[in-house]
C-alpha positions as CSV (number, residue, x, y, z in Angstrom):
1,A,88.0,105.3,114.3
2,G,90.6,108.1,114.0
3,M,92.8,106.0,111.8
4,A,90.0,105.1,109.5
5,A,89.0,108.7,109.1
6,G,92.6,109.7,108.4
7,L,93.0,107.0,105.8
8,Q,89.7,108.0,104.1
9,T,90.9,111.6,104.0
10,G,94.3,110.6,102.7
11,A,92.7,108.5,99.9
12,A,90.5,111.4,99.0
13,L,93.6,113.6,98.6
14,G,95.3,110.9,96.4
15,A,97.5,109.3,99.0
16,R,98.7,105.8,98.0
17,L,101.2,105.3,100.9
18,A,101.1,105.8,104.6
19,T,104.3,105.9,106.6
20,V,104.2,103.9,109.8
21,H,106.4,104.4,112.9
22,I,106.5,101.5,115.3
23,Q,106.5,102.5,119.0
24,E,105.0,99.3,120.5
25,P,107.8,97.4,122.4
26,D,106.3,93.9,122.0
27,P,107.0,92.7,118.4
28,A,103.9,90.4,118.4
29,V,101.6,93.2,119.4
30,A,103.3,95.6,116.9
31,A,102.7,93.0,114.1
32,E,99.1,92.6,115.1
33,M,98.6,96.4,115.1
34,L,100.3,96.7,111.7
35,E,98.0,94.0,110.3
36,R,94.9,95.8,111.6
37,L,96.1,99.1,110.1
38,A,96.8,97.3,106.7
39,D,93.3,96.0,106.8
40,L,92.0,99.5,107.3
41,A,94.2,101.0,104.6
42,G,93.7,98.4,101.9
43,P,90.2,99.3,100.9
44,H,91.4,102.8,100.3
45,G,94.2,101.7,98.0
46,I,96.8,102.8,100.5
47,R,99.9,100.7,101.2
48,L,101.9,101.0,104.4
49,G,105.6,101.8,104.5
50,I,107.4,101.1,107.8
51,E,110.0,103.8,108.6
52,F,112.7,102.1,110.6
53,N,115.1,104.4,112.5
54,P,117.1,104.5,115.7
55,F,114.3,106.5,117.4
56,S,111.6,103.8,117.0
57,R,111.1,100.3,118.2
58,C,111.7,99.1,114.7
59,R,115.3,100.1,114.1
60,T,116.5,98.1,111.1
61,L,115.3,96.8,107.8
62,S,115.5,93.2,109.2
63,E,113.2,94.2,112.1
64,A,110.7,95.7,109.6
65,V,110.8,92.6,107.5
66,A,110.2,90.4,110.6
67,L,107.1,92.5,111.4
68,V,105.7,92.1,107.9
69,E,106.4,88.4,107.8
């Protein structure tokens, strides 16, 4: 519910992109969570951008691509 409200507020402010940080250690669970978030964001016209970095569970571009695929 909190994510949906945040996305609605972001859309009202003109947001078109939400930055996502992956902290879930299980890639399958992370992919499922990302899909659910995309389903929530889509109707608001918001796309997701995965920020990969050494401080998250998604550390590289190839890991981010694997999650999306």
